TORNUGU-212994 format. One record per residue: x, y, z of N, C-alpha, C in turn. Coordinates in pm, whole numbers, plus 32768, in hexadecimal, padded with zeros to 4 digits. Atoms other than C-alpha are relative to their C-alpha. Layout:
TORNUGU-212994
XYZXYZXYZ/...
***
This chain:
TORNUGU-212994
80467FA1805547CB058180EF7FF47FC77F73/8014802F80894737052A7F9B805780507FA0/7FB37FBD806747FD057F7E647FB180017F7E/803C7FF78084479B05DF7D04807180007F9A/7F99800B8067485F05927BC67FCC80357F7C/801C7FCF8087485E064C7A7B806B7FC97FA2/7FA7802F806948F705A1794C7FD480457F7F/80267FAE80724900067E78168075800F7FA0/7F977FDE806149BD06C276D4801880967FFB/7FEB7F707FF7499D083577277FC980517F8E/80377FB7807248F8088D75DE7F7780378025/80817FC67FD947D0097C76077F887FC57FB7/8070803B804A46FC08C175067FAA7FAB805D/80507FC0806845D008B774F57FE880968012/800F7F6F7FF045EB0A1E7578804B80487F91/7FBE7FAD8063464F0B32748D808780308033/7F7C7FCB7FDD47B70BAF7486803F803A7F82/7FB57FC8806F48A70C7573AE7FC4807F7FC9/80307F868042487A0DA372CD800D7FEC7F69/80897FFA7FCC478E0D8672247FDD7F858053/802B806E7FAD46DC0CAC73227FC87F8E7FAB/80308073804B469E0B4E72A380017F848059/800080807FB9464D09EF73207FD97F8F7FA0/802280678062463E091871E880467F7B801C/7FBE807E7FE0472B0815727980818017804A/7F897FEE7FAC484F07DB7364807F80057FAE/7F8680018050494807AC72488012807F7FAE/7FF77F85804F48FF08FC71A78065805F803E/7FA07F9E7FD14A110A0271C07FB780828021/80407F837FD849790B217289806A806B8013/7F9D7F9580064A2A0C6C72627FF4805E8076/7FFA7FA17F914A960D63736F805780757FD4/7FB37F8D80324AFC0EAD72CC80508043806E/7FA77FC47F9E4C210F49737D804F7F9A804E/7FB9806B7FB94C9C0DF673FB802D7F977F9B/7FD2806C80584D720CF0734A7FD37F76802D/802280807FC44CE00BDD74247F7E7FC77FC7/80798044802B4BD70ADE73C57FDB7F948063/803180647FA24B0309E5748580347F767FD9/7FDE808D80114B90088874AD7FC87FB28075/803A80517F974AFC076B757380637FE88071/7FB280167F874B78074076D67FDA7F7A803E/8020807B7FB74B72061E77CA7FDF8025808F/80277FD37F7B4AC106C078F07FC57F8B8050/803680647FA44A8105D87A1680128038808D/7FFA7FB97F814A3006987B537FA57FBD8066/804E80357F9049BF05FB7C9B8016805B8078/7FF57FA57F90497306DF7DBF7F8B7FEA805F/8069800F7F9C48A206EE7EFC7F8080457FD2/80837FCA8024473007267EBF7FC38042807B/80337FB57F8D46A308367FA37F7480367FE8/80897FD58013454608657F147FAF7FE6807E/804D800B7F84446308A58041804D8028807C/7FAD7FDA7F8D458309158121801780978001/7FE07F727FF445FD0A678199807C80138056/7F837FF47FB5475A0A328225805B80657FBC/7FA87F988035486D0B3081F780907FE9802B/7F6F80067FEB49E70B0B81D5803E803D7F83/7FE47FBD807F4A410C0F80CD80867FDA7FC0/7F8C802880504B3A0BC57FB9800F80677F90/7FE87F9A80664BD20CD87EDF80007FC27F75/8001803180894B8F0CAA7D6E808480247FBB/7F7F7FF380444CBA0C897C857FE87FF57F6A/800B801E808E4D030C617B157FD77F6F7FEF/80298089801B4C6B0B2A7A7C7F6F7FE78025/808C80267FED4B250A6E7AA87FD7800A8092/80397FF07F7A4A540AD17BD77F7D7FB4800F/807F80478001491B0A107B757FE47FCE7F75/802280398082486509707A557F6B80127FE5/808B7FF08029472509BA79977FC57F797FDB/80418081801A462508AA795380167FCE7F73/7FDC803280844691089A77E780907FD37FF8/7F7780347FFB47EE08357857806D80657FE8/7F9C7F978011489B0983781F802D80308089/7FCE7FD47F7E497D09EC793D7FEC80978010/80187F757FDC49480B3879EE807E80398040/7F8D7FB97FC94A690C277A2E7FCE807F8046/80207F7C7FCE4A6A0D607B00802F80677F99/7FE17FA0806A4AA00EA87A428091802E7FF9/7F767FD080024C100EDC7A94804E7FC07F8E/7FA8803380694D1B0EAF798B808B7FEA8039/7F7780157FD84E810E3D79A18053807E7FED/7FAB7F8A800F4FA80F2D79A9801D801C7F6C/7FDC7FDE8088500E0FE478717FAD80717FC9/80477F8E803C4F9C10F8778A7F767FDB7FCD/80818012803F4E3E1126770B80197FD57F70/7FE8802E80894E31106075C27FEF80707F9A/80037F9980664E7A113B749A804180838029/7FBE7F867FD14F371239756A807C7FDA8050/7F8B80157FAC5074126176347FE7802E808F/80227FCA7F7C4FBB12E877657FF27F8E8064/800780657F974FF21217789D7FB5803B8077/80467FCD7F8A4F1D123079D88063802E806B/7FA97FD87F924FB112E47B05801C7F89805C/7FDE806A7FA35058120C7C0A7F8D7FE78060/806D80237FA74F4D11517CCE7F77800C7FC2/807F7FF180474E3E11907BC97FF67F997F91/80198061806B4D9F10A47ACD7F9080337FA6/806A7FDD805E4CD410E579947F827FB1801F/808180437FF64B62109279AC7FDD7FCC7F75/8016803D80834B230F9D788E7F76801E7FC8/80877FE0802F49B20FFA787F7FFB808F7FCC/7FFC7F74802C49E51171786D8050800D7F7F/7FA67FF880744AFB113C776D7FE97F8E7F9E/80198079804B4A4F101F76B68027800A7F6D/7FDC7FF7808D4A8E10A5755880957FEA7FEA/7F6F8014800B4C05109F759880267F6E8010/7FE1808C7FE44BF60F3576097FB47FA07FA5/80478058805C4B1F0EB074EC7F8C7FB8803F/8071803D7FBB49FA0E6A75D37F83800D7FA9/80777FFD805448BA0E0D751A7F888039804C/80787FC57FC547570E86755F7FC87FAC8072/802980567F91472E0D677657805B80108079/7FA47FEB7F9048420DEA7738806B7F968008/7F9F806C7FFF492B0CD076D08068800D7F93/7F97800880654A6B0C907611805D7F8D8025/7FA2806C7FE14B740B8075F3808A80358027/7F747FE37FE04CCC0B887692805A7FC97F92/7FA1803180644E070B3375D17FF77F687FF0/800D809380074DCC09C276267F797FD47FC9/80838021803B4C6F09D475897F907FF28064/806780107F9A4BB309CF76D57FA280797FFF/80667F9780014A760A9B76A07FC9800E808E/80317FE87F7949F60B3F77DE7FAD807F8003/80547F8A7FED48F60C3C7857803B805A806C/7FDA7F9D7F9C49510D7F790E7F868047803C/80777FBA7FCF47EF0E0879377F847FB07FDB/807E8045801846820DA379297FBF801E7F7B/803A7FE18082464C0E2377C67FDC7F817FB2/8021807D804646420CB777587F6D7FDC800D/808A80287FEA44E60C9177EA7FA480427F99/80567FB7805D44410D9E771580287FE87F6E/7FD38002808B45170D8575DC80237F767FCB/7FD58084802E45820C1A75D27FA27F8F801E/805A806B7FD744720B5176807F6E80207FE4/808E7FE0800D43250C08767E7FD680067F6E/80328001808842570BD1754780487FA07FA5/7FB58062804F43460AC174D67FC67F77801D/804D807A7FE54270098C74B180587F898021/7FA780707FE3439B08A174BA80277FFD8094/7FDF7FFA7F7243F7091A76177F847FE28053/807D80137FB54290092776917FD77F6E8004/8028808C8008425C07BF7623806D7FA08030/7F8E80557FDE43AA074276A57FEB7FAD807E/802080517F8A431A06C977F17F7480268032/808A7FEB7FD341C906AA789A7FF6806D806A/80037F937F9E422807A379A97FDE80837FBA/80207F88804B422008B778A47F7B7FF37FB7/8076800D80574110082F77C27F7F7FE9804D/8076802B7FB7402007C178D67FA7806E8034/80537F917FCD3FA509187944803680827FCA/7FD27F7E802F3FBA0A8678E97FAF806E8044/80457F887FD43F590BE479547FDC804C7F81/80227FD280863E980C4F7822804A7FA97F9B/7FB1804C80613F840BEA770B808F7FE8802F/7F7880097FCD40BD0BF977E480177F798044/7FE680867FCC41360A94781980687FFE806F/7F987FFB7F9A42470B0879057FD080418081/80407FD87F8341510B7D7A0F7F937F9C8021/806D80557FD440640AA77ADB7F7A80467FE6/80847FC9801D3EEF0AD87AAB7FDB8075805A/801E7F907FA53EE40BC27BD9805D80787FEB/7FAA7F8E80213FEF0CA47B40808E7FF98036/7F78800E7FCA411F0C357C0B805B7FC37F96/7FA18039805F42520BF37B35801F7F6F8021/7FD180887FEE42C90A907B02809880008016/7F6F80127FEF44230A0E7B5780417FFF7F76/7FB77FFF807F45190A597A3E808C7FC6800E/7F7D803A7FEB465209C67ADC801D7FEE8093/7FD280107F764718097D7C16808A803D800E/7F797FD87FDB483F0A297CB880477F848036/7FB580757FD24954093A7D1580057FF58098/801280157F70490809777E847F827FB0801D/807380577FF147CB08AE7E477F7A80458007/807F7FB97FFC46C409C07E527FCC801A7F72/80397FEA808545D309EE7D2D800B80917FD3/80047F7D803E45DC0B147C3F7F7B800C7FB5/80817FE88041448A0B9F7BD2800B80737F9C/80107F8A805344210C917AC47FE280798056/80087F837FB443CB0DF67B2F7F8380178055/807E7FE67FBA426E0DCC7BC77FED7FA38078/801A804C7F86420F0D5D7D277F8A803F8048/80707FCB7FB441010D927E2A8022808A803A/7FEC7F797FCA40D30EFA7E9C80357FF9808E/7FD380177F7740F60E87800480427F778005/7FAB8076800E42060D8380307FBF7F7F802F/803A807A7FC9413B0C8E80FE7F687FFE7FF6/80927FFC80153FDB0CD980807FE47FF57F6B/80178019808E3F770C437F337F7B80377FCF/80897FD980253E180CD97F377FF480907FCD/800A7F71801E3E6E0E457EEE803880277F77/7FD17FE280863EEE0E287D8A809780007FF5/7F718002801C40440E497CEB803080877FD0/7FC27F86803241360F5C7C8E808E7FDF7FD3/7F768011802B428A0F867BF0805E80158076/7F997FEF7F9B43B00F527CDA806880637FCE/7FA37F97802944AE106D7CDA80807FFB8053/7F7C7FFE7FC1461E108F7D2C8009806C806B/7FE57F9A7F99469511497E62808B803E7FED/7F807FC0802147D611BA7DB67FE6807D7FAC/80057F8780504812130E7D1D809080297FDF/7F7B7FC88019493613C37C7E801F8067806C/7FD67FA57F9649FB148C7D7A7FF280907FD0/80117F738029499F15FE7D738084804B7FF4/7F7B7FC380044B0E16577DAB80627F987FCA/7FA0805C803E4C2615BB7CDD80527FB9806B/7FB880507F9D4CCB14A07D9E809480268004/7F727FE07FEF4E2614E07E2980547FA47FA8/7FA6804E80554F32146F7D357FCC7FE77F74/803C801D80834E4A146A7C07804F80417F8E/7FAD7FB780604F2B15627B4C7FAA80497F98/80517FC5806A4E26159E7A3D7F818040803A/807C7FBF7FD84D0D16997A747F8A7FBF7FBA/8078803780404BA716347A277FEB803B7F75/800D7FC480854BB81723790180567FB77F99/7FAB804D805A4CCC1648786D7FCA7F727FED/8039808780014C4614F178C77F8A80018062/80777FEC7FAC4ADE1504794A7FF57F9C8073/801B80587F8F4A6D14707A947FC47F7D7FCE/802C8084802C4A3C12FA7A6580647FBD7FA4/7F98803980554B6A12CA7985804E7F948049/7FB3805C7FAD4C1E12197AA27FA77FC1806C/804980437F954B9B111E7BA0800480538080/7FEE7FB67F844C2211FA7CB67FB480858001/80537F8880034B3A13167C497F7E7FEE8050/8080801C7FC04A1A126D7D02800F7FF38097/800680137F7049B6126D7E6E7F787FC88025/807C803A7FCD48B011AF7F337FC1805F8064/804B7FAE7FA247A312777FE77F8D7FAB8034/806380587FC546D111AA80D67F7280337FE7/808E7FE3801A456111A2806E7FE980677F91/80167FA880744599127E7F3D7F9F7FBE7F9F/805B804F805044EB116B7E7A7FC57F908053/803D80707FB8443E10267ED480637F90801E/7FA0806C7FF245770F4D7EC480748027805C/7F937FE77FA146990F297FB78086800B7FB7/7F7C7FEE803948100F467F83802C7F8C7FA7/7FE180728056481B0DEC7EE17FA97FFD7F82/80647FF5806B47060E527DED7F937F96800C/806B805F7FE746050D717E8E7FB28024807D/804B7FEE7F84451A0D4A7FB37FC97F78802B/804C80747FD244720C42808C7F6E801E7FE5/808B7FE78023430F0C1980107FB87F7D7FE1/8051806E803241F10B2F7FC17FFD80097F68/800C8007809241E00ABD7E577FA17F8D7FDF/80548073802340F909D07D9980497F7A800D/7FB2807B7FF6421308D17D9C80247FDE808F/7FDE80117F72425F09037F0E7F9A80508052/806C7FB37FC14114096A7FAF801980248092/7FDF7FDA7F7641AB096F810D807F80538007/7F917FA3800442D40A3C809D80867FC57FD8/7F758020802444350A348013804B80827FEC/7FB17F91803245500B217FDE800C7FEE7F6A/7FF880078092455E0B777E6B803C80807FC9/7FCE7F8E804C46110C5C7D797F9C80247F93/805A7FD18069455A0D2C7C73804E804E7F97/7FC87FAE806A45B70DBE7B227FD580908019/80237F747FE245C70F377B55800D80597F85/80097FA1806D456610437A5C7FD680878039/80387F807FD8451611B47A6B7F6B7FF08018/808C800F7FDC43C111D87B0C7FA580257F8A/805C7FE8806D42BA11B679FC803C7FF27F76/7FBE800A808243B7117578E880517F7F7FF8/7FBE80828005440F100A78A780667FF67F8F/7F967FFF806544F5106E778A808280388037/7F8B7FBE7FC645EB111B7876802C7FBA807F/7FD180447F8746A810377968803680638066/7FD27FAA7F9346F410D37ABA80667FB38054/7F97803D7FB0483610897B787FC77FD18086/7F99805B803248890F887BFE7FCF7F997F9B/80358049807247AC0EEB7AF17FC87F768022/803180857FDA47950D847B7680297FE18090/7FCD801B7F7A48710D407CA6805180788030/7FB87F907FC749080E3F7D9180967FE98006/7F6F80107FEF4A7A0E767DE180257F888058/7FF2807D7FB54A4C0D527ED17F847FAC7FE9/807480577FF6496C0C237EC77FE27FEC8093/802B800B7F7448A70BE2800480437F8B8047/7FBF80767FC8494B0A8F8038807F7FDE7FB1/7F84802A803F4A8E09E07FDB7FE67FB37F7E/8008804580814AC6095E7E7780737F9D7FF6/7F94806380074B8808177E5B80357FE97F74/7FD98018808B4BA1081E7CDD800180837FB4/7FFC7F8880544BD209137BC0807980538020/7F917FA67FE64CB10A437BDE800680248093/80047FEE7F6F4CD80A197D55807280598031/
***
């Protein structure tokens, strides 16, 4: 099987990052209110099996740490957080529950791109907000490679001319990650495009063991507040689907950035990758 290698310093530049968002240079100190951490260069070197054009399945539960990497070299985390209280408080999650870093982004110093640095300076994305707020309309990103600059859907350089989103990264199982738009019918490119949607929802009844009522901590506060409902949206339990794309006209399995339907400013759980990836990941937070 072919492999693909990403070598990166992990800095989001030329994409925007921090608060306020900026991209004047990689050495600039970008601020993350609510967090003492700052971005420092990393030595990312990830080699993993390349599965573009494939559709095999051997699911692998996602964990803390890097689950994939965006095309600007920023690693992608799932939304779960480590153990411990919500920053700025003494409240700890119930046993078996984890804070959702996207829902609680203000407590974790997450910027408008859905990213923040860890204590070791490793900046990472938790959601697809980077596409709208950190990449789109940012000429430095649009001009960073010919894949982005070579075509557009109107003025959107991150969609192909026919409206299908472009690849924005790869999961470490080797499948591509696309933006939020794909063909209406998975294997028919002639019928136009639409936004892909998550098939997860918050549980209508508080999960056993949650301790806190929704009136105390609203649904979505914890990862365990969500459940998968088959065919609720267009995406499967991994947050992807097998489909034709402009890059793989005969088909590939692919993940998609998920947002509330019709609202690209509101990420929808599981945001990028599901609680499992479709295939095994040999690198990252395995």
